[in-house]
N, C-alpha and C positions, 0 to 999 in steps of 0.2 A: 504493500499499500504506500509506504514512504517513497519507494523508488518511482512509483507512478506520479505522486505529487511533486517530487523533485523534477521529473521530466517535464511536467506541465509548467512548473515555475521557470525552468530553463527556456522552454519554448516561448513563454510569455516575455521573458527578458530579451530574447533574440528579436521578437517582433517589435518591442519598444525601441531597441537600438537601431533596427532597420528603419523604422519610421522616423526616428530622430535624424539619421543620416540622409534620408530622402528629403526631409524638411530643410536641412542645412544646404543640401545641393540645390534645391529649388530657390532658396533665398539667395544663394550665391549667384545663380543664373539671372536673378532679377537685379543683381547689383547691390544687394544688401551686405553690409559688413557688420559682423557681430563684435561685441566687446564694448568696453567703456571708451568714450570719446577722448581724444588726446587733450592734455591739460594746456598745451601751448600750440598756437597756430604756427604755420611755417614762418610767417613774418615775425612773430614774437620770438621764435626760436633763433632766427637769424640775428635779431637785435641782441638777444641774450648771449649768443656766441660772440658777437662783437664786443659786448661789454666785458665778457669773461676774458677774451683774448687781450684786451687793452690793458688789463691789470690795474685799472683805476677803481674798480668796484669789487667789493667782496661778494662771495657767493650769497651771503645773507642779504645783502642789499639788492642783488639781482632778483633773488627769490621774493622779497617783499615787493619789488616793483611789479612783478607779474602775478602776485598773490598765489604763489605756489610754495610748497615746502622745499627745503634744500635737497632732500633725497630725490624728489621729482625732478628738480632742475638738473642735478647730477645725472640722473638716469636719461633724461631727454638730451642733454649735451653729449653724453657718451654715445647714444644711438645716432645722433647727428654727426658726430665725428667719425663714426664707423660707416657712414654712407646712408644712414637712416633705415637700412634693412636689418631686421632682426630674425634670428632663426630659433626655432624651438627644437631642442635636442632631447630626445627620449632615450634614456638608458634602460636597457633590459637586463634582467638577471642572467648572467652568462654561466652560472654554475649548473652543472648537470643535475637533473632531478632523478632521484632513484625511486623506482616504483616499489611500493610495499606489497609483498605478496602474502 
C-alpha cells in the first residue's frame, strides 16, 4: 500500500515540475523575465562606476546617493566590471553512491 502511495506522490510531483517548466518556457517565449528587478538602472550604474573609479567618493557615499546598500553596490559594480553577464554554477555531488542491498 505504501509503495502505491509513494508512486502516486512521485507521479504527482513529476506533473507539477513538468507544468512549472512548461509555464516558464511559455513566459520566456513571451519575453517575460523572472526575478527581482535590478536595484540600479544602467545609467545609475555607469555614474556609480565613474564615481567609484574617480576615488573622490567613498562606497558609503555612493550607496547613499543611489539609496542602495553597500553590499548591493559592490555586487552591481562587480557584475558591471565583469561585463554584466552572470553565470549560475551548479555543483553536483560527485561521490559514488553505493546501493544498499
